[in-house]
Each structure stands twice: as C-alpha cells, then as structure tokens.
N, C-alpha and C positions, 0 to 999 in steps of 0.2 A: 432428531438432534440431541447431542448430548448434554449432559447436566451442566448447570453454570453454576460458579462461585463467584459471588462479586464482595471484594474489601472495600469494606469502607471506613472510616474513622475521622477524625477530626485531622488540619494540616501537619505535614510533619512527622508522624507516627511512625513512619517507616512505610507504607503501603506499596509504593514501587520497588521497595527494595527486598521484600516479601515475594511480591509478583516475581521478578527476576529469579527470585532463590527458587519459587517452586516450578516456574517455565523450565528453569535451567536455562534462561538466555539472558540477554542484556538489553532486554527489547524496550522497557520503560527507562526514560530518563531520571538518573538519581539525583537530586542536588539537596544541598542543606538549606535552600530557599524554600520557604513554605509556600506552596502555589504552584510548584512546578508542573504538576501534572494537572492539564484542565479537561482534555477529551477521555472518553472512555478506552482503555488500551485492551484489546482481546489477545489471549494467548492459551496454549496448550498444555496441560499438566499430564505426565504419566505416572502412577504409583499403583504397585501390587498387581499389574496385569492390567489396569483399568485406564483409561483414560478422558480426561473431563476437560471442559472449556473453563478459562478464569477471567475475570474482567479486573482490573486497576482503575479507581476512580480517582477525582480530586478531591480534597479536603474538605471535608461536610462543614457548612457554617451556617450559623443559623443568625436569621435577620442581616444579613449582608448589606453593605453599604457599596461595594466597588461590582463593577459590570462583571468581572470575570467571576467573582465569588457566587452572584446570583447565579448566574450560566454554569457554573461547577454543581452548584447543588441541585438544579435540574436535573443536570446527568448524572446524579449520584441517585437521586430519585428513580429516574429511568432505569439505570442498573439493577437495584434493587427489585422492582417491577419483574425485571427479566429473570432475575436468578433462583434458582432452588435452594440455595444456600448462602446464607451472609456471613461473612468473615468479619467480625467487628474489632478492630485494631486499635489497642490503647499503647499509653508511653508508661511502662512500670517506674521509670525515673522520675518521671513528673506525678506522679499517681493519679487519684481520680481529678479530674477539673469539671467545671461547669457547665463546659461543651459536653466533655465524655456524658454526664447526667443527662442532658438534652436528648442526645443521639439515641442513647440507651431508652430512654422513655419512648421516642417513636419507634423504635425497632420492636419494643415489646408488646405495641400493637400491631406490629406487621404480621400477616399468618404464613410465617414459614421459620424454618429452622435458624437458630441465629448460635453462631459459635465465638465465645469470647476468647481473643487472643492477647497476652500481654507480650509486648515486645520489646527488645533491648534486653532482655533477660539475660545478660553475658555472663552471671558469676551465681554462685550460691547465694549469697548473700542478697540478691536482687529477687530470688524467688519469694525472699519474706516480704515483700514489698507487696508483691501482688494479690497478697490476701485481703486488701482493701478494695479489690475492685468487685468481690463479692454483692457489695452496695449497691451493684447496678440492677442485680436482680436478673442476671442471665444465666446464669451458672456457673461451673468450674471455670474459672481463667485458665488457658493453654499457655506455659509458660516458653518462650521461644527467642531466639536471636538470628532475626533477618540476614542480619550482616555475616555471621559464622555458620548460620545453616543448625545452629543446636534446637532441637525439641520441633523440629519441623517434621520428621518422621511421624511422632505419635499424633502430631495436627492432622497430617495427610491421612493417618486411619480414621481418625475421627470424623474426616471430612467423608470418606468413603463409607463410612457406617452412617450417617445420616441421609445418604444417597439411596441407600439399601442395595440389592443384588442387580437390579436393573438397569446397567449403566449399557448406554447404546454402543456399539461399535462404528465408530466413523473414519475407518484407515483410508478411505477413498478420496480424502479431502486432499491429498497430494497433487491429484491427478486433476484437480477444479484449476481453469486458468485464472491469471491474478491481472487486474488491471487497475493501474496506478493512473490516478489524477495528480497531475504535475504542472507547474508553472510558476511565475514570480509571486511574491507575496499580494496577497489582496487582490486575487482576480476571480475569485470567487469557487475555490475548490471546494471547501466544505459544504458551501449553499448547494452546488449542483449534486453533490453526493447526499445530501437530505433529501433534494428533489426526486433523486432517483430511487430512494428507499420509502419515502413518503413517511418521514419523521425527523425530529430534530435532534438527531442522534450525535452531530457535531456541533461543537460550539462555533456559532458565527457572530464577529464583533465588525465593526468600520475599522479597528484597528489593525495593521500590518503584524503580523507573525503571532498570530492566536493559536493557532495549531503550532504545535511543539512535536508531539511525536508523529510515526507514521500510523495513521488506524486502519485496521484491518475489519472490513465488515462483508459478510456473506449476502450474497444477493440471488435469491431463487424465487424469483416471480415470472410469468408471462413466458414460461418454456426456456428460460434463462437460469443457469447457473454457473456463476463464478465469485470470485472476492473482488471488492472494491478497497482499493487503498488510497486513504485519503493523507498527501504529505504535506509537510511544512512548505512555506515557499523557499524558493532557494534565490539567494540575493549574492552579487557580486563579491568576492573574499574581503575585499577594503571595506566593506559596508557590514561585515559580521563582526562586530564588539563585544558580544556577549557569549560565554561558556555555553551557556543554555542555547543558544541559537546556534551556536557552531555544532552542536550537538544535533539539532535538529537539522541540518542541513545535510550532516553526513547519513541521517537516516532516510533522508528524502533520495539521497543518491544510492544508498544500499537499498532502498523499495524499488528504483528502477531497474538495479541488478538483479533482482528476484523477480521480477514483472514478466509477463508475454507481453502485454500491448500496453502502450503509455498513452494516455489521452493528457493532450498539451492544452492548457487554457489560455486564450491570449484576450486580453482585454480590447472588446470594440471599441474603445474611446479614446485607447491611446496605439493602438496599433501594435504590430511586431516590433521589439526591440533590441538591443544587443544581447540583454540576458537571455531571452528565449531563444536566441540562435546558439548560446552557451549551453542550455538544457538539452536543445535538439542535439546537439553534438553528444552529449551524456548519455542519450538515447540511441545513436546511432554507433558510437563505440561501442556499446554492449549488445547491438543487432536486435533491437526490442522493435515491434510491430508500433506505429505510430496514428496516432488520429488526432488531427487539428480541431479544437472547438474554439471558435469564435465567441466569448460569452460576452454578455451583458448588451447584446444586438437591440436590446427593446430601446435603449439610450442613443442610438444612432437615428439620427433624422433623417438622411438619405438611406433607405432601403431599397431602391430601383435595383433592377437586374444588373446596369451599368457599372453601378458601385460594387455590388457582390463579385461581379468579374473582376474589377480593379483590385480588391480585396486579396482574391484568391491570387491573381498573378502576381502581387506584391509578395505576398507568402511565398509564393514557391521559388520566386526570384531570389528571395534571399536564402532559402533552404539549397539550392540545386548544389550539387548535381542530383542528390535524391528528391525529387519530384512527384513520384507514383504515390499519393496519400490523399486520403478522403479528408474534405473540409467541411465543418458543420457549423453554419450559422444558429447559435443558441441562445437561450435566455434562462439561468438558474431561476432568478425571481419570476417571471410568469411563466416557467415550465414550457416556453417554446423549444420544439423541436428536441425535449429532454429524451423522449424515447428513441428518436433517431439515432442519437449519440451510442446509446446502447447497443442498438440492432448494427450502425456500421462497426463498432468495436468488435461485436462477436464476428463479425463477416471478416475484420481484418487478422482476429484468431483464426479462423478457419484457412484463411490465404496463408497464415504460417503455418498449417499443419498440412497444407496440398502437397501430395504426392503424384509425380509426372513417373509413368512407367516407362522402362528404359526403349522398349521397342518404340512407343510413342514418341519420344525426345528424340533417337535418331532419325526416325520417320521424317519428322518437321525441320530439324537443324542442320544435319550434313548436307542436303540441297541446298540451303541457303551459304551455309559455308563453302561450299563448292563454287557458288556464283560469285559471293563476295569471300576471297580467302584474305588471310594476313597478309600484308604487304612482305615481299622478299627483302631480304638484309643481308648486302654482301653477296649477292646473285644465289644465295638459297631459298629456295623456296619451302614455305613451311606448310605442312598437311596435318590437318586433323583428321582422324578416321573413327573416331570413338567418342561418346559421350553419355554420362551417367548422372542421376541425382545421388548423392550420397544419403543412406538412410539412417534413422533415428538421431538426428542431430535437430538442435532448437530453430536455427536459421536456415530458410531453403537455401541449398548447397548444392552447385552442379561442378562436375569434373569433366575438363576436356582432354583427351589424350593426343600429342602432337608428336611428330618427330624432332622438332627445335623448340621446347617449351619456354626457353630462356630469351628468345625473340619474338616473343607475342608482348605486346605493351598493352598499358592500362584503356586507351582507347578503343583496341580491338576487343577487350575484355568489357567495358561498356555497351559495345554494338550486339556483344550475345546476348548481355543481360536485356537488353531492349527489345530483342527479340523474343528471349523467352516471355518479357512481359507483354507483348502484342499476341501471345497464342496461348497465355494460361491466365488466370487471374491471380498475381501475387500482389495486388494495390496495398499497400499501407504497411508492407514487411519488406525488410533488405533482402536482397540475394547475394550470396558468395561464389564468387565464378573463380575456380582453379584450373591451373592447365599443368597435367603431367606428361610425364615422358610415356611414350607410348612403348 
C-alpha cells in the first residue's frame, strides 16, 4: 500500500478545495455550505516523482447534536487511524477558534506526524495572521491558498519529507477493475459496501441523499482485487432541486462511465421502478457490465421459489431486449448472499474480458449463418463469409464481413448476438455486432 495523507479540520476551512488542488482533479464537491463533505474521499497525488494517496474528510465536530455530524466525526477518526500523515487545516481568515484548539488537543495525542496548514493565505498580509497558530502546539504553520495553489509546493515537499524515502510504487492500479454500486436513493448502496469490506467506512442513515460524492474503496480480500465505487442515488431530473445534489448525480453518472461493471441495487420492497430503468439505460449506453442485486430481501415475506422466479421475470421483462445478466437476491443488513454478489460481479468482468479465437468463431458461426442466412432484399442474396472479434476494446465486439452489409437489419444482428451468447459465456456484458463490406 502507498502512504496515506488525511486532511482534517473543522467545517468549511477548505479541505475539499485543497484535496482537489493536490490531486489535480475536481473529484470532491466544493461548496460554501458547511458540512458538504460527508464520506471519506480518496485520491492520488503525485509530486517529485513520488505518488501517495490522500483522503478528504468531513468537518471535525466535537460533541455534535446533528445525526450527520456524529457520523462525520466517526469517519474523521477512522481516517486518522488509517493515515500515515495528518494534514490539519485551519483558516487564517478566522484565526484560532475553540474548535481548532479542541481538534489540536486530540491530534497532539495521536502517535503520528501532523502538519499544520494555514489555508486561505491569499496575500502577504494574511501571512502575518498565521503566527497565532503556533499556540496550537503543532509546529510551524504552512501558509497555503487552496483556491490559487500558492504554497502547495512547499507543503508537498514537507509531506514527502514526513514519509521518508520508502514510498511504494502502485502504478499497476490503473489495470484494476472498477465495480460501481448504483441505484435510486436509499436502496442500501453504502450499507452493502460496508458489508463487503466489513467496516463502517461509508455513512449510512435512513435519509435519502446521505452519500454525495462517488467514493472509491479498494477491495483486496479472498483472492479478489478491484475497486468498489459507492455513488450517490440517482433521482429524476425534476426532483433534483439542490446544487449539491445535482453535482452528486453528475458524479454518479461519471462513476458509471469510468467503471467496468455496475452493480444495480433494486429495493425488494418496492420492486423495479421507472428510475431503475433510466439507470439501466445509462449503463447500457456506456457499454458497461451489469449485475442486478435485489437488496432488502430479508424484508420480503414470500421468499418461495415461485416468488423469486416472478421477480426475476419481471426484471428481465422490463429490461428487454438485454436480458442476459445475473440477478442476486441479497440483504446488506443480514449479509445474506453478500459474497455471491462479489463473485458474480467478478465473473461478469471476466466475461467482459473474454476473447474468442478467430478460427473457433468462424468454425462455430459460419455453418449457422449458412443454415440461417440473412433474408434476401430486392432479389439480392446476402452472404457472410468471414467473422472475427475486434481486439483491445472494452466491450466484446464482433465484426462480420458481408457482400451487402447495408441490407442486414437489426433483427439479424440480434440473432447473431444470441448465437454467440449460446456458445460462449458473455453473461452480464453487452456485445457489439458490426457488419462490414467484404
């Protein structure tokens, strides 16, 4: 594992802005509203030829009354326990507050390096105000401006100095598959990821819209190695009435675009709804693998085989014509069939990477095409003489060479796709069929 830096501090001091600045992304949502960040947000930072991980946390609140503030405080404590270096962010505009002093007292007792960072130092006059932070007893404050990037180079040098020379190289992470957990709000996405990893890493409440960012977590257990992405619930456009929720939905859609397999959660107590179909369309448009998980199965009274079959048929009927995907009935609360969800998602990723040799493909498909050729049009007979799988593409894609490709219609393409699926296992992944001029 690479080294990890945790950015902590009271609410609204610019932690997410600094996170975006150091990672060179816009991964974390930034707003003037205190308490915008709720879950831990992980990212990568590269400086001086070295790479390390960085985590953004919610604002640290002592003795909270709000349900979110209590959960945020737990997340901050978990992040500091994981981190190798803590970056304590304070606001030079406001000076030392009582909350800063209380957080500093906790950090002084932590047995790890702490870097004091005075943010919002936008001018030389602001630098004079940073002197009062010496009273926190955490050493020299580094004056930075997360908004403009001033002083961040010296800060990164100090972080590398705290790490020492033994930074690990994890350049292979780009090849690790990504599984995104998607669905409507409040179907249990964060709960099921917590059940996967065996710890309360993601904030879970009964309030729809708790998760705002798309949270990345690496799962490296039981022979598996992939990234799990928890996303915000995707609601209908006319119900998205907050700026923050709009950005959250956009991050969720972007998470789908960058994933390999999407685990779609459906609420067993409500069944498949119109918004579930909208999410499926986003997944299909982006050519991603699909696993449907019927969550909260423990709350369903009728668990008979007939009920399961009825539920499966209803889901496949709504999602037609793409019906070749696995369905798992699970419960994040009781952890029923949780491990099977990961096994099935991993199998779908393997199917997505499946390659069929050209000789085997022609051996199987050409006799079928000869027995069931494309229908003739205007007295012209269409002949397909050769086929191959296109290499090095994300979605399994097959090209068929014909004398009159313009006359082959969509129904015959679906026929070819179904025959390919009958002979090779491409369950859960879409297939592209192309017809080219011979």
